[in-house]
N, C-alpha and C positions, 0 to 999 in steps of 0.2 A: 326514901331516897336520901342519899348522902348530900349534904349541903356544904359547899365550899364558900367561905367568906370572900368578899371582895376586898382587895387592898385599897384603902382610901386614896383618892387622887393625890392629895398633898404628900403622901408617903412614897409615891412612885418616883423613880428617877426621871430626869428631864426627857430622856429619849422616849420612855413609855408614855409620858404625858403628851409629848408631841404626837406619838402614834395614835393616842386616843383622840386628840383634836382632829387629826387627819381622817380617822374613821368616822367621827361625828359628821364631818363635812361631806365625806364621800358616801357613807352608808346610812347616816342618820342615827347612829348609835355606837356605843363603845364600851358598855358595861362589862361585856365578856372579857375585855382586855384586863380589867381589874381582877377577875377570877384567875386568869392564866398567869398573872403577875406574882403569884405566890412563889414562883421559881423564876425570877427575872432573867437570869442569863440563859436559861433553857428557852424561855419564851422569846427573847430577842433573836435567838437562832431560828426559832420557828417562824417569826415574823419575816425575817430575811428570806427564808425559803418560800413562804406563802406568797409574799409580794413579788418575788422574782420568778416564780414558777406557776402559781395558781391564779393570781390576780392580773393576768395578762391575757389579751385576746390571742389565742394560739390554737392551732389544729382544729379550727372551725368551732371552737367553744368560746363564747364571749364571757367577759367578766359578769355581765348581767345574768346570763344563764347559770353560771357557777354559783352566784349568790342566791338565785331563786331555788336551786337544788338544795343548797345549804339551809335556807330558810324552811323549806318543806320538811327536811329531815328533822330540824329542830321542833317543828310543830308536831310531827309524828311522835317524837320522843318527849313531848310536853316540856320542852326547855323554854323558859320564859325570859331568857336573856336576849 
């Protein structure tokens, strides 16, 4: 399996560092952000979409359910982040 390196925290711009801190507080982890940060501008656009449309309680689907599904998919795919 291909391995993509994480961008070191101190090399991330301030906005992505802030996103990591928020993810740590809300979800208990943020290492995946360092992987996606290989392309920071693309990732920032994704974060805006994700938090505006996915990480909201809407249409009967809670944020908690969304994250449980995401976690189960990661386990099935043997993703350790």
